[in-house]
C-alpha positions in Angstrom: 11.5 -82.1 5.8 10.5 -79.3 8.6 6.8 -78.3 8.4 6.8 -74.5 7.4 3.3 -73.9 7.3 2.7 -72.4 10.8 5.3 -70.0 10.2 3.9 -69.2 6.8 0.5 -68.8 8.3 2.0 -66.5 10.9 3.8 -64.2 8.2 0.6 -64.2 6.3 -1.3 -62.9 9.2 1.3 -60.2 10.2 1.2 -59.1 6.5 -2.8 -58.8 6.8 -2.6 -57.2 10.0 -0.1 -54.4 8.8 -2.3 -53.8 6.0 -5.5 -53.3 8.3 -3.2 -50.8 10.3 -2.2 -48.9 7.0 -5.5 -48.8 5.6 -7.1 -45.2 5.4 -10.0 -44.5 7.9 -13.3 -44.9 6.5 -14.3 -41.5 5.7 -18.2 -42.2 5.5 -17.8 -42.9 9.4 -19.5 -39.8 11.2 -16.3 -39.9 13.9 -13.7 -39.7 11.3 -13.2 -36.1 9.8 -11.5 -36.5 6.5 -10.4 -33.5 4.3 -8.7 -33.8 0.6 -7.2 -31.0 -1.7 -7.3 -30.9 -5.3 -4.6 -28.9 -6.8 -4.5 -26.8 -9.9 -2.0 -28.0 -12.6 1.0 -26.5 -10.9 1.0 -29.3 -8.3 1.5 -29.6 -4.8 5.1 -28.0 -4.9 4.2 -24.7 -6.4 5.5 -22.4 -4.0 2.4 -20.8 -3.3 -1.1 -21.9 -2.4 -0.8 -25.5 -3.2 2.0 -25.9 -1.1 0.7 -23.6 1.7 -2.9 -25.2 2.0 -1.4 -28.6 2.4 0.9 -27.2 5.0 -2.2 -26.0 6.7 -3.7 -29.4 6.6 -0.7 -31.4 7.8 -0.5 -29.0 10.7 -4.3 -29.5 11.5 -3.8 -33.2 11.5 -0.7 -33.1 13.7 -2.7 -31.1 16.4 -5.6 -33.6 16.2 -8.3 -31.7 14.3 -8.4 -33.9 10.9 -8.2 -37.7 11.3 -7.2 -38.1 7.3 -6.0 -36.1 4.7 -5.1 -36.7 1.1 -4.3 -34.9 -2.0 -4.3 -35.3 -5.8 -2.2 -33.0 -8.2 -4.2 -32.2 -11.3 -2.1 -33.1 -14.5 -4.7 -31.3 -16.9 -7.5 -28.9 -16.5 -9.9 -31.6 -18.0 -9.0 -33.7 -14.7 -10.4 -31.2 -12.4 -14.0 -32.6 -12.0 -12.9 -36.2 -11.8 -10.5 -35.7 -9.1 -13.0 -33.6 -7.0 -15.6 -36.5 -7.7 -12.8 -39.3 -6.5 -12.8 -37.8 -2.9 -16.7 -36.9 -2.9 -17.3 -40.6 -4.0 -14.9 -41.8 -1.0 -17.1 -39.8 1.8 -14.3 -37.0 2.4 -15.8 -34.4 4.8 -14.2 -31.5 3.2 -12.8 -31.0 -0.2 -10.4 -28.0 -1.0 -9.8 -27.0 -4.4 -7.0 -24.3 -5.1 -6.8 -21.3 -7.7 -9.4 -19.4 -9.7 -8.9 -22.0 -12.6 -11.2 -24.5 -10.5 -14.0 -21.9 -9.6 -16.6 -23.4 -12.0 -15.9 -27.0 -11.2 -16.2 -26.6 -7.5 -19.5 -24.5 -7.6 -20.8 -27.8 -9.9 -19.3 -30.3 -7.4 -21.1 -28.5 -4.3 -24.4 -29.1 -6.3 -23.6 -32.7 -7.2 -22.2 -33.6 -3.6 -24.4 -31.7 -1.0 -23.1 -34.0 1.8 -19.6 -32.5 1.4 -18.1 -29.2 2.3 -16.1 -27.6 -0.4 -13.6 -24.8 -0.1 -12.5 -22.8 -2.8 -9.0 -21.2 -2.4 -8.8 -17.6 -4.1 -12.2 -18.5 -5.5 -14.5 -15.7 -5.1 -18.2 -16.7 -6.3 -20.8 -14.8 -7.6 -23.3 -17.6 -6.5 -23.4 -18.9 -3.1 -24.2 -22.5 -2.1 -24.7 -23.9 1.7 -21.9 -26.4 1.5 -19.2 -24.2 -0.4 -16.9 -21.7 1.3 -15.0 -19.2 -0.9 -11.8 -18.0 0.3 -10.2 -14.9 -1.3 -7.4 -12.6 -0.2 -8.2 -8.9 -1.2 -6.8 -8.9 -4.5 -7.4 -5.0 -4.7 -5.1 -4.5 -1.6 -2.3 -7.0 -2.7 -2.4 -5.2 -6.3 -2.5 -1.9 -4.4 0.8 -2.8 -2.3 2.4 -3.9 -5.3 1.7 -0.7 -7.6 2.8 1.3 -4.6 5.9 -0.6 -4.5 6.3 0.1 -8.4 5.9 3.6 -7.7 8.9 3.7 -5.4 11.0 1.7 -7.5 10.6 3.3 -11.0 13.3 5.3 -12.3 11.4 6.2 -15.9 8.0 6.9 -14.1 6.4 4.3 -16.3 5.3 1.2 -14.4 3.0 -2.0 -16.1 1.2 -4.8 -15.0 0.0 -8.0 -16.8 -3.0 -9.8 -15.6 -5.3 -12.5 -16.9 -8.7 -11.7 -18.3 -10.7 -8.8 -16.8 -13.7 -10.8 -17.2 -12.7 -12.7 -13.9 -13.3 -10.1 -11.1 -10.1 -11.3 -9.0 -8.1 -10.5 -11.9 -9.2 -7.0 -12.4 -8.9 -6.4 -8.9 -5.4 -7.3 -8.9 -4.5 -5.0 -12.0 -6.9 -2.1 -11.2 -5.5 -2.4 -7.3 -2.0 -2.0 -9.0 -3.0 1.0 -11.1 -4.6 2.6 -7.9 -1.5 2.0 -5.5 0.9 3.4 -8.3 -1.3 6.8 -8.3 -1.4 6.7 -4.6 2.4 7.6 -4.3 2.5 9.5 -7.7 -0.3 11.3 -9.5 1.9 11.7 -12.6 3.0 8.2 -13.1 2.1 6.3 -16.3 0.5 2.8 -15.6 0.2 0.6 -18.2 -2.1 -2.4 -17.7 -2.5 -5.5 -20.1 -5.6 -7.9 -19.9 -5.9 -10.9 -21.8 -9.1 -10.2 -22.7 -9.2 -11.6 -26.2 -7.4 -15.1 -25.5 -8.7 -18.6 -26.0 -10.7 -20.2 -23.1 -8.8 -23.2 -23.4 -5.5 -21.1 -22.2 -7.0 -19.7 -19.2 -4.3 -19.4 -16.7 -1.9 -21.2 -18.6 -1.0 -18.7 -21.6 2.5 -18.2 -20.8 3.8 -17.1 -24.0 0.9 -14.3 -24.2 2.2 -13.1 -20.7 5.8 -13.1 -22.0 5.0 -11.1 -25.1 3.0 -8.5 -23.1 5.9 -8.0 -20.6 8.2 -7.5 -23.5 5.7 -4.9 -25.1 5.5 -2.9 -21.7 9.3 -3.0 -21.3 9.7 -1.5 -25.1 7.1 1.4 -23.7 9.6 2.4 -21.2 8.2 0.3 -18.1 11.0 -0.5 -15.5 8.8 -2.0 -13.1 6.2 -5.1 -13.9 3.7 -6.6 -11.9 1.9 -9.7 -13.3 -0.9 -12.3 -11.8 -2.9 -15.0 -13.3 -1.2 -18.5 -13.1 1.3 -19.4 -15.8 0.0 -16.5 -17.9 1.4 -14.2 -15.1 4.4 -16.1 -14.8 5.3 -15.9 -18.5 5.4 -12.1 -17.8 7.5 -12.3 -14.9 10.0 -14.7 -16.4 10.6 -12.5 -19.3 10.8 -9.4 -17.4 13.1 -10.8 -14.9 15.4 -12.4 -17.7 15.8 -8.9 -18.9 16.9 -7.4 -15.9 13.8 -5.2 -15.4 12.2 -5.1 -11.9 9.4 -7.8 -11.4 6.6 -8.2 -8.7 4.8 -11.3 -8.4 1.8 -12.5 -6.8 -0.1 -16.0 -5.9 3.1 -17.7 -4.9 6.7 -17.2 -4.1 7.7 -16.4 -7.8 11.3 -16.2 -7.1 11.5 -20.0 -5.8 9.1 -20.8 -8.6 11.0 -19.3 -11.3 14.3 -20.6 -10.3 17.3 -19.0 -12.1 15.2 -16.2 -13.7 14.6 -14.4 -10.4 17.5 -12.1 -10.2 15.3 -9.1 -10.3 12.2 -10.2 -8.8 11.8 -7.9 -6.0 8.9 -10.0 -4.1 5.7 -11.8 -4.1 2.7 -10.8 -2.4 0.7 -14.1 -1.2 -2.2 -15.0 0.6 -1.5 -17.0 4.1 -3.5 -20.0 3.1 -2.1 -22.1 5.8 -3.1 -19.9 8.4 -6.6 -19.6 7.0 -7.0 -23.2 6.6 -6.0 -24.3 10.0 -8.6 -21.9 11.6 -11.3 -23.0 9.0 -10.6 -26.6 9.8 -11.4 -25.9 13.7 -14.5 -24.1 12.7 -15.9 -26.8 10.4 -15.2 -29.5 12.9 -17.0 -27.4 15.6 -20.0 -27.0 13.3 -19.6 -23.2 13.3 -17.9 -21.2 10.5 -18.8 -18.2 8.3 -18.7 -17.9 4.6 -17.1 -16.2 2.6 -13.8 -16.1 4.3 -11.5 -13.0 3.5 -7.7 -14.3 4.2 -4.9 -12.3 5.3 -1.9 -11.6 3.1 1.8 -10.7 3.2 4.9 -10.5 1.1 8.3 -12.2 0.5 10.8 -10.4 2.3 13.2 -8.0 0.1 16.7 -8.8 -0.5 19.8 -7.0 0.9 19.9 -5.0 -2.3 17.0 -2.9 -1.0 17.1 -0.1 1.6 15.8 -0.9 5.1 13.3 2.4 4.8 11.6 0.8 1.6 10.8 -2.0 3.8 9.7 -0.1 6.6 7.4 2.0 4.3 6.0 -1.2 2.6 5.3 -2.8 6.3 3.5 0.2 7.3 1.4 0.4 4.1 0.6 -3.5 4.8 -0.7 -2.5 8.4 -2.8 0.4 7.2 -4.3 -1.6 4.4 -5.3 -4.5 6.5 -6.5 -2.3 9.3 -8.9 -0.2 6.8 -6.8 3.0 7.4 -6.0 3.0 3.5 -8.5 2.3 1.0 -8.0 1.1 -2.2 -11.4 2.5 -3.5 -11.7 -0.4 -6.1 -15.1 -2.2 -6.5 -15.6 -5.9 -5.8 -16.7 -6.2 -9.5 -15.6 -4.9 -12.8 -18.2 -2.2 -14.0 
C-alpha cells in the first residue's frame, strides 16, 4: 500500500496555516487598532444608525484606518452589558454602542474598562468620562425640520407627534423641536404631542402597541400629519399612521424601508449621518486627537415624486439655515 502519511501531514499543515491566517488580530497589541459595534435590538440591518455606523467602520477599515472590526447584534436589552464586556475583555480599543437604550450600559462600561474608548451613538450623556465620547445629532433641529414640514403638508391645521418619555432629554428635544417648527410656519396651527411618560421602564423604546394607540388617538383628534420618534415605540405610531393613509414623518432611520409595505404615506425620515461621523472620529482617535462630545450632521430621505419641487427647495433651504445657525429652535438642551 502507498504511504499517505506525508500527504496527510502536508494537508494538516496547510489547514493550520490557513487557520492562522484567518485568525483575528490580537487586539491587545499596541500596533493593532480594533473597533467593535454593539447594536440595539433592531440589529445591523435596521435601515438606520446601526447600519450606517457599520458602513462607516467598513469604510474606515478599507481606508486602512482600522485593522479589525466586529459587531454583535443584541437580541434582548438584557444582553447589552455582556455584549459590551465581550469586546472589552478581548482588548478592543474602541467599542461603539448605538441608540439611547444603551446609554446607561455604555456609561457603566466606561467606568469598568478604562483602557477602552467608548462611543455612544445617539446617546447624549449628563455625566462625562475621559474615555466616553457621546455623539448626538441635534434632535431639536431634526424635530424642528419635521414640524416645519408637517405645517406645510397639513390640510386640517392639526398636526401631531408621538415620542418616548420626556424624561429622556433627546426625546423631549425631538417633540418640542417639532412643536417649535410647526409654529415657525403657522402661529395658529394646533400641535398635539404625546409622550410615553407613564409607561413601563421595561418597555422603553420597544412599546410599539402604545405608539400605535397614541397615533390612532391623534388621528381621531383631526391630526393629518404625524411625526414619531423613539425606536420601536415610534415605529408603532408610524406604522399605524401610514396604514391609515395619513402623512407620517419618521426619524432615526429610513422608516419607509424599515416598515416595508406600511410606508405608502410616509413622507420622509430625518436621520443622523452616522457613517460620516464614524469615519471622521476613527481617524481622530487613531491620531490621539479628538473632541468630546460630538454633534453630528443630519439629513433627510428624498421625497417621492408626489411632492412638488418647491417643497424640497424650501426644506433644503431650512436644513442649510438650521445647520449654519441662521434659524434657531430656541429649545433648551434639557427639559425644564
